[in-house]
PDB file of the backbone (N, CA, C, O) and the ligand in Angstrom, with CONECT records:
HET     ZN  A 101       1
ATOM      1  N   UNK A   1     104.834  76.095 123.391  1.00  0.00           N
ATOM      2  CA  UNK A   1     104.820  75.848 124.844  1.00  0.00           C
ATOM      3  C   UNK A   1     103.687  74.894 125.180  1.00  0.00           C
ATOM      4  O   UNK A   1     102.526  75.168 124.876  1.00  0.00           O
ATOM      5  N   UNK A   2     104.015  73.799 125.794  1.00  0.00           N
ATOM      6  CA  UNK A   2     102.988  72.806 126.126  1.00  0.00           C
ATOM      7  C   UNK A   2     102.528  72.960 127.572  1.00  0.00           C
ATOM      8  O   UNK A   2     103.306  73.255 128.479  1.00  0.00           O
ATOM      9  N   UNK A   3     101.240  72.747 127.740  1.00  0.00           N
ATOM     10  CA  UNK A   3     100.629  72.921 129.043  1.00  0.00           C
ATOM     11  C   UNK A   3      99.841  71.659 129.364  1.00  0.00           C
ATOM     12  O   UNK A   3      99.052  71.189 128.544  1.00  0.00           O
ATOM     13  N   UNK A   4     100.051  71.114 130.547  1.00  0.00           N
ATOM     14  CA  UNK A   4      99.301  69.929 130.925  1.00  0.00           C
ATOM     15  C   UNK A   4      98.026  70.341 131.647  1.00  0.00           C
ATOM     16  O   UNK A   4      98.059  71.140 132.583  1.00  0.00           O
ATOM     17  N   UNK A   5      96.918  69.795 131.208  1.00  0.00           N
ATOM     18  CA  UNK A   5      95.636  70.119 131.817  1.00  0.00           C
ATOM     19  C   UNK A   5      94.889  68.846 132.174  1.00  0.00           C
ATOM     20  O   UNK A   5      95.257  67.746 131.761  1.00  0.00           O
ATOM     21  N   UNK A   6      93.813  69.028 132.965  1.00  0.00           N
ATOM     22  CA  UNK A   6      92.981  67.870 133.315  1.00  0.00           C
ATOM     23  C   UNK A   6      91.643  68.004 132.592  1.00  0.00           C
ATOM     24  O   UNK A   6      90.971  69.030 132.696  1.00  0.00           O
ATOM     25  N   UNK A   7      91.268  66.974 131.871  1.00  0.00           N
ATOM     26  CA  UNK A   7      90.012  66.969 131.118  1.00  0.00           C
ATOM     27  C   UNK A   7      88.822  67.081 132.079  1.00  0.00           C
ATOM     28  O   UNK A   7      88.782  66.412 133.111  1.00  0.00           O
ATOM     29  N   UNK A   8      87.851  67.940 131.724  1.00  0.00           N
ATOM     30  CA  UNK A   8      86.715  68.170 132.621  1.00  0.00           C
ATOM     31  C   UNK A   8      85.684  67.050 132.576  1.00  0.00           C
ATOM     32  O   UNK A   8      84.770  67.011 133.399  1.00  0.00           O
ATOM     33  N   UNK A   9      85.828  66.148 131.624  1.00  0.00           N
ATOM     34  CA  UNK A   9      84.874  65.048 131.511  1.00  0.00           C
ATOM     35  C   UNK A   9      85.432  63.744 132.083  1.00  0.00           C
ATOM     36  O   UNK A   9      84.778  63.102 132.906  1.00  0.00           O
ATOM     37  N   UNK A  10      86.631  63.348 131.656  1.00  0.00           N
ATOM     38  CA  UNK A  10      87.167  62.051 132.091  1.00  0.00           C
ATOM     39  C   UNK A  10      88.283  62.201 133.134  1.00  0.00           C
ATOM     40  O   UNK A  10      88.779  61.203 133.658  1.00  0.00           O
ATOM     41  N   UNK A  11      88.679  63.452 133.436  1.00  0.00           N
ATOM     42  CA  UNK A  11      89.675  63.766 134.471  1.00  0.00           C
ATOM     43  C   UNK A  11      91.048  63.176 134.214  1.00  0.00           C
ATOM     44  O   UNK A  11      91.823  62.957 135.145  1.00  0.00           O
ATOM     45  N   UNK A  12      91.346  62.920 132.948  1.00  0.00           N
ATOM     46  CA  UNK A  12      92.686  62.474 132.613  1.00  0.00           C
ATOM     47  C   UNK A  12      93.518  63.681 132.208  1.00  0.00           C
ATOM     48  O   UNK A  12      92.999  64.664 131.679  1.00  0.00           O
ATOM     49  N   UNK A  13      94.806  63.592 132.463  1.00  0.00           N
ATOM     50  CA  UNK A  13      95.669  64.703 132.070  1.00  0.00           C
ATOM     51  C   UNK A  13      95.969  64.614 130.579  1.00  0.00           C
ATOM     52  O   UNK A  13      96.090  63.524 130.020  1.00  0.00           O
ATOM     53  N   UNK A  14      96.087  65.768 129.950  1.00  0.00           N
ATOM     54  CA  UNK A  14      96.409  65.813 128.526  1.00  0.00           C
ATOM     55  C   UNK A  14      97.223  67.061 128.252  1.00  0.00           C
ATOM     56  O   UNK A  14      97.243  67.989 129.061  1.00  0.00           O
ATOM     57  N   UNK A  15      97.897  67.083 127.110  1.00  0.00           N
ATOM     58  CA  UNK A  15      98.677  68.247 126.718  1.00  0.00           C
ATOM     59  C   UNK A  15      97.800  69.194 125.909  1.00  0.00           C
ATOM     60  O   UNK A  15      97.362  68.853 124.810  1.00  0.00           O
ATOM     61  N   UNK A  16      97.545  70.370 126.444  1.00  0.00           N
ATOM     62  CA  UNK A  16      96.685  71.338 125.774  1.00  0.00           C
ATOM     63  C   UNK A  16      97.431  71.978 124.620  1.00  0.00           C
ATOM     64  O   UNK A  16      98.579  72.404 124.753  1.00  0.00           O
ATOM     65  N   UNK A  17      96.748  72.035 123.478  1.00  0.00           N
ATOM     66  CA  UNK A  17      97.334  72.721 122.328  1.00  0.00           C
ATOM     67  C   UNK A  17      96.942  74.182 122.393  1.00  0.00           C
ATOM     68  O   UNK A  17      95.831  74.515 122.805  1.00  0.00           O
ATOM     69  N   UNK A  18      97.841  75.045 121.991  1.00  0.00           N
ATOM     70  CA  UNK A  18      97.508  76.463 121.971  1.00  0.00           C
ATOM     71  C   UNK A  18      96.645  76.757 120.754  1.00  0.00           C
ATOM     72  O   UNK A  18      97.144  76.855 119.632  1.00  0.00           O
ATOM     73  N   UNK A  19      95.353  76.894 120.986  1.00  0.00           N
ATOM     74  CA  UNK A  19      94.395  77.000 119.889  1.00  0.00           C
ATOM     75  C   UNK A  19      93.808  78.411 119.834  1.00  0.00           C
ATOM     76  O   UNK A  19      92.711  78.647 120.342  1.00  0.00           O
ATOM     77  N   UNK A  20      94.524  79.335 119.227  1.00  0.00           N
ATOM     78  CA  UNK A  20      94.085  80.725 119.070  1.00  0.00           C
ATOM     79  C   UNK A  20      93.638  81.343 120.389  1.00  0.00           C
ATOM     80  O   UNK A  20      92.661  82.091 120.419  1.00  0.00           O
ATOM     81  N   UNK A  21      94.319  81.050 121.449  1.00  0.00           N
ATOM     82  CA  UNK A  21      94.004  81.650 122.747  1.00  0.00           C
ATOM     83  C   UNK A  21      92.794  81.053 123.441  1.00  0.00           C
ATOM     84  O   UNK A  21      92.443  81.454 124.551  1.00  0.00           O
ATOM     85  N   UNK A  22      92.147  80.076 122.773  1.00  0.00           N
ATOM     86  CA  UNK A  22      91.000  79.429 123.420  1.00  0.00           C
ATOM     87  C   UNK A  22      91.513  78.291 124.290  1.00  0.00           C
ATOM     88  O   UNK A  22      92.250  77.421 123.825  1.00  0.00           O
ATOM     89  N   UNK A  23      91.112  78.309 125.563  1.00  0.00           N
ATOM     90  CA  UNK A  23      91.551  77.265 126.474  1.00  0.00           C
ATOM     91  C   UNK A  23      90.934  75.929 126.087  1.00  0.00           C
ATOM     92  O   UNK A  23      89.718  75.811 125.936  1.00  0.00           O
ATOM     93  N   UNK A  24      91.784  74.932 125.931  1.00  0.00           N
ATOM     94  CA  UNK A  24      91.278  73.591 125.652  1.00  0.00           C
ATOM     95  C   UNK A  24      90.896  72.951 126.976  1.00  0.00           C
ATOM     96  O   UNK A  24      91.720  72.862 127.886  1.00  0.00           O
ATOM     97  N   UNK A  25      89.651  72.507 127.087  1.00  0.00           N
ATOM     98  CA  UNK A  25      89.168  71.981 128.362  1.00  0.00           C
ATOM     99  C   UNK A  25      88.997  70.469 128.362  1.00  0.00           C
ATOM    100  O   UNK A  25      88.847  69.854 129.418  1.00  0.00           O
ATOM    101  N   UNK A  26      89.021  69.867 127.162  1.00  0.00           N
ATOM    102  CA  UNK A  26      88.762  68.431 127.071  1.00  0.00           C
ATOM    103  C   UNK A  26      89.866  67.759 126.266  1.00  0.00           C
ATOM    104  O   UNK A  26      90.447  68.359 125.361  1.00  0.00           O
ATOM    105  N   UNK A  27      90.148  66.488 126.613  1.00  0.00           N
ATOM    106  CA  UNK A  27      91.257  65.803 125.960  1.00  0.00           C
ATOM    107  C   UNK A  27      90.922  65.413 124.526  1.00  0.00           C
ATOM    108  O   UNK A  27      91.811  65.343 123.677  1.00  0.00           O
ATOM    109  N   UNK A  28      89.658  65.162 124.255  1.00  0.00           N
ATOM    110  CA  UNK A  28      89.266  64.800 122.888  1.00  0.00           C
ATOM    111  C   UNK A  28      87.836  65.246 122.606  1.00  0.00           C
ATOM    112  O   UNK A  28      87.085  65.577 123.523  1.00  0.00           O
ATOM    113  N   UNK A  29      87.463  65.251 121.298  1.00  0.00           N
ATOM    114  CA  UNK A  29      86.127  65.704 120.881  1.00  0.00           C
ATOM    115  C   UNK A  29      85.024  64.931 121.590  1.00  0.00           C
ATOM    116  O   UNK A  29      84.000  65.497 121.974  1.00  0.00           O
ATOM    117  N   UNK A  30      85.246  63.642 121.758  1.00  0.00           N
ATOM    118  CA  UNK A  30      84.254  62.788 122.416  1.00  0.00           C
ATOM    119  C   UNK A  30      83.927  63.312 123.818  1.00  0.00           C
ATOM    120  O   UNK A  30      82.768  63.315 124.233  1.00  0.00           O
ATOM    121  N   UNK A  31      84.954  63.752 124.538  1.00  0.00           N
ATOM    122  CA  UNK A  31      84.755  64.269 125.892  1.00  0.00           C
ATOM    123  C   UNK A  31      84.000  65.596 125.848  1.00  0.00           C
ATOM    124  O   UNK A  31      83.134  65.854 126.685  1.00  0.00           O
ATOM    125  N   UNK A  32      84.334  66.435 124.868  1.00  0.00           N
ATOM    126  CA  UNK A  32      83.652  67.722 124.748  1.00  0.00           C
ATOM    127  C   UNK A  32      82.166  67.501 124.438  1.00  0.00           C
ATOM    128  O   UNK A  32      81.297  68.144 125.027  1.00  0.00           O
ATOM    129  N   UNK A  33      81.890  66.576 123.500  1.00  0.00           N
ATOM    130  CA  UNK A  33      80.508  66.278 123.145  1.00  0.00           C
ATOM    131  C   UNK A  33      79.731  65.728 124.334  1.00  0.00           C
ATOM    132  O   UNK A  33      78.577  66.090 124.561  1.00  0.00           O
ATOM    133  N   UNK A  34      80.380  64.849 125.085  1.00  0.00           N
ATOM    134  CA  UNK A  34      79.724  64.243 126.239  1.00  0.00           C
ATOM    135  C   UNK A  34      79.391  65.309 127.279  1.00  0.00           C
ATOM    136  O   UNK A  34      78.306  65.302 127.859  1.00  0.00           O
ATOM    137  N   UNK A  35      80.322  66.217 127.507  1.00  0.00           N
ATOM    138  CA  UNK A  35      80.136  67.298 128.474  1.00  0.00           C
ATOM    139  C   UNK A  35      78.906  68.129 128.111  1.00  0.00           C
ATOM    140  O   UNK A  35      78.060  68.402 128.963  1.00  0.00           O
ATOM    141  N   UNK A  36      78.811  68.532 126.836  1.00  0.00           N
ATOM    142  CA  UNK A  36      77.693  69.374 126.411  1.00  0.00           C
ATOM    143  C   UNK A  36      76.385  68.600 126.389  1.00  0.00           C
ATOM    144  O   UNK A  36      75.321  69.157 126.663  1.00  0.00           O
ATOM    145  N   UNK A  37      76.466  67.323 126.064  1.00  0.00           N
ATOM    146  CA  UNK A  37      75.273  66.484 126.057  1.00  0.00           C
ATOM    147  C   UNK A  37      74.706  66.351 127.469  1.00  0.00           C
ATOM    148  O   UNK A  37      73.493  66.433 127.664  1.00  0.00           O
ATOM    149  N   UNK A  38      75.587  66.145 128.457  1.00  0.00           N
ATOM    150  CA  UNK A  38      75.148  66.053 129.852  1.00  0.00           C
ATOM    151  C   UNK A  38      74.542  67.388 130.298  1.00  0.00           C
ATOM    152  O   UNK A  38      73.530  67.413 130.998  1.00  0.00           O
ATOM    153  N   UNK A  39      75.169  68.494 129.887  1.00  0.00           N
ATOM    154  CA  UNK A  39      74.659  69.823 130.224  1.00  0.00           C
ATOM    155  C   UNK A  39      73.236  70.020 129.724  1.00  0.00           C
ATOM    156  O   UNK A  39      72.369  70.515 130.444  1.00  0.00           O
ATOM    157  N   UNK A  40      73.014  69.622 128.471  1.00  0.00           N
ATOM    158  CA  UNK A  40      71.673  69.777 127.882  1.00  0.00           C
ATOM    159  C   UNK A  40      70.663  68.891 128.590  1.00  0.00           C
ATOM    160  O   UNK A  40      69.545  69.322 128.872  1.00  0.00           O
ATOM    161  N   UNK A  41      71.051  67.651 128.879  1.00  0.00           N
ATOM    162  CA  UNK A  41      70.142  66.718 129.546  1.00  0.00           C
ATOM    163  C   UNK A  41      69.807  67.204 130.949  1.00  0.00           C
ATOM    164  O   UNK A  41      68.661  67.109 131.389  1.00  0.00           O
ATOM    165  N   UNK A  42      70.806  67.722 131.645  1.00  0.00           N
ATOM    166  CA  UNK A  42      70.606  68.232 133.002  1.00  0.00           C
ATOM    167  C   UNK A  42      69.626  69.397 132.983  1.00  0.00           C
ATOM    168  O   UNK A  42      68.749  69.492 133.841  1.00  0.00           O
ATOM    169  N   UNK A  43      69.776  70.266 132.017  1.00  0.00           N
ATOM    170  CA  UNK A  43      68.898  71.418 131.865  1.00  0.00           C
ATOM    171  C   UNK A  43      67.461  70.953 131.608  1.00  0.00           C
ATOM    172  O   UNK A  43      66.528  71.438 132.249  1.00  0.00           O
ATOM    173  N   UNK A  44      67.282  70.014 130.671  1.00  0.00           N
ATOM    174  CA  UNK A  44      65.942  69.486 130.377  1.00  0.00           C
ATOM    175  C   UNK A  44      65.330  68.844 131.606  1.00  0.00           C
ATOM    176  O   UNK A  44      64.138  69.003 131.869  1.00  0.00           O
ATOM    177  N   UNK A  45      66.143  68.120 132.355  1.00  0.00           N
ATOM    178  CA  UNK A  45      65.664  67.443 133.548  1.00  0.00           C
ATOM    179  C   UNK A  45      65.137  68.451 134.567  1.00  0.00           C
ATOM    180  O   UNK A  45      64.092  68.236 135.181  1.00  0.00           O
ATOM    181  N   UNK A  46      65.868  69.552 134.741  1.00  0.00           N
ATOM    182  CA  UNK A  46      65.446  70.561 135.704  1.00  0.00           C
ATOM    183  C   UNK A  46      64.143  71.222 135.281  1.00  0.00           C
ATOM    184  O   UNK A  46      63.315  71.559 136.128  1.00  0.00           O
ATOM    185  N   UNK A  47      63.952  71.411 133.975  1.00  0.00           N
ATOM    186  CA  UNK A  47      62.698  71.966 133.466  1.00  0.00           C
ATOM    187  C   UNK A  47      61.572  70.972 133.733  1.00  0.00           C
ATOM    188  O   UNK A  47      60.498  71.353 134.199  1.00  0.00           O
ATOM    189  N   UNK A  48      61.824  69.691 133.433  1.00  0.00           N
ATOM    190  CA  UNK A  48      60.805  68.650 133.595  1.00  0.00           C
ATOM    191  C   UNK A  48      60.402  68.470 135.046  1.00  0.00           C
ATOM    192  O   UNK A  48      59.224  68.267 135.339  1.00  0.00           O
ATOM    193  N   UNK A  49      61.359  68.540 135.953  1.00  0.00           N
ATOM    194  CA  UNK A  49      61.052  68.326 137.368  1.00  0.00           C
ATOM    195  C   UNK A  49      60.552  69.607 138.030  1.00  0.00           C
ATOM    196  O   UNK A  49      60.176  69.594 139.202  1.00  0.00           O
ATOM    197  N   UNK A  50      60.546  70.713 137.288  1.00  0.00           N
ATOM    198  CA  UNK A  50      60.028  71.969 137.836  1.00  0.00           C
ATOM    199  C   UNK A  50      61.019  72.715 138.716  1.00  0.00           C
ATOM    200  O   UNK A  50      60.649  73.695 139.363  1.00  0.00           O
ATOM    201  N   UNK A  51      62.282  72.266 138.755  1.00  0.00           N
ATOM    202  CA  UNK A  51      63.292  72.962 139.555  1.00  0.00           C
ATOM    203  C   UNK A  51      63.667  74.297 138.933  1.00  0.00           C
ATOM    204  O   UNK A  51      64.143  75.216 139.600  1.00  0.00           O
ATOM    205  N   UNK A  52      63.434  74.368 137.629  1.00  0.00           N
ATOM    206  CA  UNK A  52      63.822  75.554 136.885  1.00  0.00           C
ATOM    207  C   UNK A  52      62.743  75.795 135.852  1.00  0.00           C
ATOM    208  O   UNK A  52      62.244  74.846 135.246  1.00  0.00           O
ATOM    209  N   UNK A  53      62.371  77.063 135.637  1.00  0.00           N
ATOM    210  CA  UNK A  53      61.471  77.275 134.521  1.00  0.00           C
ATOM    211  C   UNK A  53      62.228  77.930 133.374  1.00  0.00           C
ATOM    212  O   UNK A  53      63.233  78.615 133.568  1.00  0.00           O
ATOM    213  N   UNK A  54      61.720  77.700 132.201  1.00  0.00           N
ATOM    214  CA  UNK A  54      62.423  78.096 130.985  1.00  0.00           C
ATOM    215  C   UNK A  54      62.778  79.585 130.958  1.00  0.00           C
ATOM    216  O   UNK A  54      63.900  79.959 130.618  1.00  0.00           O
ATOM    217  N   UNK A  55      61.795  80.439 131.325  1.00  0.00           N
ATOM    218  CA  UNK A  55      62.054  81.880 131.253  1.00  0.00           C
ATOM    219  C   UNK A  55      63.149  82.320 132.220  1.00  0.00           C
ATOM    220  O   UNK A  55      63.989  83.154 131.882  1.00  0.00           O
ATOM    221  N   UNK A  56      63.134  81.753 133.426  1.00  0.00           N
ATOM    222  CA  UNK A  56      64.182  82.071 134.402  1.00  0.00           C
ATOM    223  C   UNK A  56      65.543  81.669 133.843  1.00  0.00           C
ATOM    224  O   UNK A  56      66.507  82.432 133.907  1.00  0.00           O
ATOM    225  N   UNK A  57      65.602  80.467 133.297  1.00  0.00           N
ATOM    226  CA  UNK A  57      66.857  79.969 132.736  1.00  0.00           C
ATOM    227  C   UNK A  57      67.350  80.890 131.627  1.00  0.00           C
ATOM    228  O   UNK A  57      68.539  81.201 131.547  1.00  0.00           O
ATOM    229  N   UNK A  58      66.429  81.321 130.777  1.00  0.00           N
ATOM    230  CA  UNK A  58      66.784  82.184 129.666  1.00  0.00           C
ATOM    231  C   UNK A  58      67.312  83.537 130.161  1.00  0.00           C
ATOM    232  O   UNK A  58      68.324  84.035 129.667  1.00  0.00           O
ATOM    233  N   UNK A  59      66.617  84.122 131.140  1.00  0.00           N
ATOM    234  CA  UNK A  59      67.042  85.411 131.684  1.00  0.00           C
ATOM    235  C   UNK A  59      68.417  85.327 132.343  1.00  0.00           C
ATOM    236  O   UNK A  59      69.275  86.184 132.134  1.00  0.00           O
ATOM    237  N   UNK A  60      68.608  84.277 133.141  1.00  0.00           N
ATOM    238  CA  UNK A  60      69.891  84.099 133.831  1.00  0.00           C
ATOM    239  C   UNK A  60      71.012  83.935 132.812  1.00  0.00           C
ATOM    240  O   UNK A  60      72.096  84.499 132.964  1.00  0.00           O
ATOM    241  N   UNK A  61      70.734  83.152 131.772  1.00  0.00           N
ATOM    242  CA  UNK A  61      71.734  82.916 130.735  1.00  0.00           C
ATOM    243  C   UNK A  61      72.087  84.216 130.004  1.00  0.00           C
ATOM    244  O   UNK A  61      73.256  84.496 129.742  1.00  0.00           O
ATOM    245  N   UNK A  62      71.058  85.000 129.681  1.00  0.00           N
ATOM    246  CA  UNK A  62      71.312  86.266 128.981  1.00  0.00           C
ATOM    247  C   UNK A  62      72.141  87.213 129.834  1.00  0.00           C
ATOM    248  O   UNK A  62      73.053  87.868 129.329  1.00  0.00           O
ATOM    249  N   UNK A  63      71.829  87.290 131.126  1.00  0.00           N
ATOM    250  CA  UNK A  63      72.615  88.128 132.046  1.00  0.00           C
ATOM    251  C   UNK A  63      74.058  87.663 132.090  1.00  0.00           C
ATOM    252  O   UNK A  63      74.991  88.465 132.057  1.00  0.00           O
ATOM    253  N   UNK A  64      74.220  86.349 132.165  1.00  0.00           N
ATOM    254  CA  UNK A  64      75.557  85.775 132.228  1.00  0.00           C
ATOM    255  C   UNK A  64      76.353  86.128 130.970  1.00  0.00           C
ATOM    256  O   UNK A  64      77.518  86.515 131.052  1.00  0.00           O
ATOM    257  N   UNK A  65      75.712  85.992 129.806  1.00  0.00           N
ATOM    258  CA  UNK A  65      76.403  86.286 128.545  1.00  0.00           C
ATOM    259  C   UNK A  65      76.789  87.759 128.470  1.00  0.00           C
ATOM    260  O   UNK A  65      77.852  88.094 127.949  1.00  0.00           O
ATOM    261  N   UNK A  66      75.927  88.645 128.989  1.00  0.00           N
ATOM    262  CA  UNK A  66      76.248  90.078 129.020  1.00  0.00           C
ATOM    263  C   UNK A  66      77.460  90.332 129.907  1.00  0.00           C
ATOM    264  O   UNK A  66      78.352  91.100 129.547  1.00  0.00           O
ATOM    265  N   UNK A  67      77.486  89.681 131.073  1.00  0.00           N
ATOM    266  CA  UNK A  67      78.626  89.829 131.985  1.00  0.00           C
ATOM    267  C   UNK A  67      79.910  89.360 131.343  1.00  0.00           C
ATOM    268  O   UNK A  67      80.948  90.008 131.472  1.00  0.00           O
ATOM    269  N   UNK A  68      79.846  88.243 130.658  1.00  0.00           N
ATOM    270  CA  UNK A  68      81.027  87.695 130.000  1.00  0.00           C
ATOM    271  C   UNK A  68      81.556  88.670 128.957  1.00  0.00           C
ATOM    272  O   UNK A  68      82.764  88.869 128.827  1.00  0.00           O
ATOM    273  N   UNK A  69      80.619  89.282 128.208  1.00  0.00           N
ATOM    274  CA  UNK A  69      81.014  90.254 127.192  1.00  0.00           C
ATOM    275  C   UNK A  69      81.653  91.493 127.808  1.00  0.00           C
ATOM    276  O   UNK A  69      82.651  92.001 127.297  1.00  0.00           O
ATOM    277  N   UNK A  70      81.065  91.987 128.930  1.00  0.00           N
ATOM    278  CA  UNK A  70      81.563  93.229 129.514  1.00  0.00           C
ATOM    279  C   UNK A  70      82.942  93.052 130.169  1.00  0.00           C
ATOM    280  O   UNK A  70      83.677  94.024 130.342  1.00  0.00           O
ATOM    281  N   UNK A  71      83.285  91.817 130.530  1.00  0.00           N
ATOM    282  CA  UNK A  71      84.606  91.556 131.112  1.00  0.00           C
ATOM    283  C   UNK A  71      85.690  91.732 130.052  1.00  0.00           C
ATOM    284  O   UNK A  71      86.774  92.246 130.328  1.00  0.00           O
ATOM    285  N   UNK A  72      85.375  91.295 128.838  1.00  0.00           N
ATOM    286  CA  UNK A  72      86.377  91.335 127.763  1.00  0.00           C
ATOM    287  C   UNK A  72      86.706  92.761 127.285  1.00  0.00           C
ATOM    288  O   UNK A  72      87.530  92.937 126.388  1.00  0.00           O
TER     289      UNK A  72
HETATM  290 ZN    ZN A 101      88.651  63.476 128.376  1.00  0.00          ZN2+
END
């Protein structure tokens, strides 16, 4: 069963492959890498500009991961 999705990086439509129940969010590896690279840079930028401190980010992330686990 083919499903058409929109890539979260380049916003082009693509046919999602059914990959062991994992939702495909990007049309190609390059888009996935770019997405994560921007995420990391954005995070570093917020630390550098003082908008976010490392410990807060870590705590929020850990809480989020716990929530994600408890949903499953
Ligand atoms: Zn893409």
